[in-house]
C-alpha positions in Angstrom: -1.6 -8.2 35.4 1.1 -6.0 33.9 1.1 -4.7 30.3 4.1 -5.0 28.1 5.1 -1.8 26.2 6.7 -2.8 22.9 8.7 -0.6 20.7 8.6 -3.1 17.8 5.3 -4.5 16.5 4.5 -8.1 17.0 3.3 -10.2 14.0 -0.3 -9.7 15.1 0.1 -5.9 15.2 1.6 -6.0 11.7 -1.2 -8.2 10.4 -3.8 -5.8 11.8 -2.0 -2.8 10.1 -1.8 -4.5 6.7 -5.5 -5.7 7.0 -6.6 -2.1 7.9 -4.7 -0.8 4.8 -6.3 -3.4 2.6 -9.8 -2.6 4.0 -9.3 1.2 3.3 -8.2 0.4 -0.3 -11.2 -2.0 -0.8 -13.5 0.8 0.2 -11.6 3.4 -1.9 -11.2 5.3 1.4 -7.9 7.2 0.7 -8.6 9.4 3.7 -8.3 6.5 6.1 -5.6 4.9 4.0 -3.2 7.9 3.9 -3.5 8.2 7.7 -1.7 4.9 8.0 1.4 6.5 6.5 4.0 8.7 8.1 4.5 12.2 6.9 7.6 11.1 5.0 5.9 8.0 3.8 6.4 6.7 0.2 4.6 4.2 -2.0 6.6 2.5 -4.8 5.6 0.2 -7.6 8.6 -0.7 -9.8 8.2 -1.2 -13.5 10.6 -4.1 -13.9 11.3 -7.2 -11.7 14.1 -6.7 -9.2 14.3 -3.0 -9.7 16.9 -1.6 -7.4 15.6 1.9 -6.7 12.9 4.4 -7.7 15.2 7.3 -8.2 17.4 6.1 -11.0 14.8 4.1 -12.9 11.3 4.8 -14.1 8.5 3.4 -11.9 4.8 2.7 -12.3 4.3 4.7 -9.1 6.7 6.4 -6.8 4.6 8.7 -4.6 5.6 10.7 -1.6 3.1 12.1 0.8 2.4 15.1 -1.3 1.6 13.0 -4.4 -0.5 10.7 -2.3 -2.5 13.7 -1.1 -3.0 14.9 -4.7 -4.2 11.5 -5.8 -6.6 11.4 -2.8 -8.0 14.8 -3.6 -8.4 13.9 -7.3 -10.2 10.7 -6.5 -12.6 12.5 -4.1 -13.2 15.6 -6.3 -16.9 15.7 -7.4 -16.0 16.3 -11.0 -13.3 13.7 -11.2 -13.7 11.3 -14.1 -13.1 8.4 -11.7 -16.5 9.2 -10.1 -18.2 8.1 -13.3 -17.9 4.4 -12.2 -17.8 2.8 -8.8 -14.5 1.3 -7.8 -14.9 -2.2 -6.3 -11.9 -4.1 -5.2 -10.8 -6.9 -2.9 -7.3 -7.3 -1.5 -6.2 -10.7 -0.1 -2.9 -10.6 1.9 -1.1 -13.7 2.9 2.3 -15.2 3.9 3.0 -12.2 6.2 6.5 -12.4 7.6 9.0 -10.2 9.4 12.3 -10.0 7.4 14.1 -7.3 9.4 13.5 -5.8 12.8 15.4 -3.2 14.8 14.5 -0.5 17.3 14.0 1.9 14.4 11.9 -0.1 12.0 10.3 -3.4 11.1 10.4 -4.6 7.5 7.6 -7.0 6.5 7.2 -9.1 3.3 3.8 -10.5 2.2 2.0 -11.9 -0.9 -1.1 -10.3 -2.3 -3.9 -10.7 -4.8 -6.1 -7.8 -5.7 -9.2 -7.9 -7.8 -10.5 -4.6 -9.1 -13.8 -4.0 -11.0 -14.0 -0.5 -12.6 -15.6 0.8 -15.7 -17.1 -2.6 -16.6 -13.6 -4.2 -16.5 -12.2 -6.7 -14.1 -8.5 -6.7 -13.5 -6.5 -9.0 -11.3 -3.1 -8.0 -9.8 -0.8 -10.2 -7.8 2.7 -10.0 -6.4 4.5 -9.2 -3.2 4.5 -6.3 -0.8 7.3 -5.0 1.3 6.3 -2.6 4.1 8.6 -0.6 6.3 6.8 0.0 9.6 7.8 2.4 12.3 6.6 3.4 15.8 4.3 6.5 15.9 2.6 8.3 18.8 -0.7 6.5 18.1 0.7 3.0 17.3 2.5 1.9 14.2 2.6 3.6 10.8 3.9 2.7 7.3 7.0 4.6 6.2 7.5 2.9 2.9 5.5 0.4 0.8 6.9 -1.4 -2.2 4.5 -3.3 -4.5 6.2 -5.8 -6.9 3.6 -6.9 -9.4 4.2 -10.3 -11.0 3.5 -8.7 -14.4 4.9 -5.3 -13.8 6.6 -5.2 -17.2 3.4 -6.1 -19.1 0.8 -3.8 -20.6 -1.5 -2.9 -17.7 -5.0 -1.5 -17.5 -5.3 1.9 -15.9 -4.6 1.6 -12.2 -7.5 3.6 -10.7 -6.7 2.9 -7.0 -3.5 2.0 -5.1 -2.9 -1.7 -5.0 
């Protein structure tokens, strides 16, 4: 039997990567989560529907790797206020589909629901994800994630963990 070496991920590889990301976030494990991203990785959550870019417009989040590291360290710090309450959450990802694929990258769209329970408040988020996935030495990594909340322009509770 011969094995096939793929430069682009198949849909199953993509699903496994997205499910791994959701699992790390459900466990509030930002160490594992951040390892899924490239060194130049970004995480973007627009503040309005159909926002064109994170540079010329305000965003709920637009984190590069340095900011991700800062948030990770702050969440883990023993005196962090976030430690006062357990973070419990559940991510459901569905309708995963490849929308662009080349030798350099694969762009994937999906739908999500996320339920977060923190500080005696339950908050539900829903919307769409867009992940840009690239080949790395150890498999595939996320270079960019865009999170479009259905209610991005509404008043939101504090977002204690990445969605």
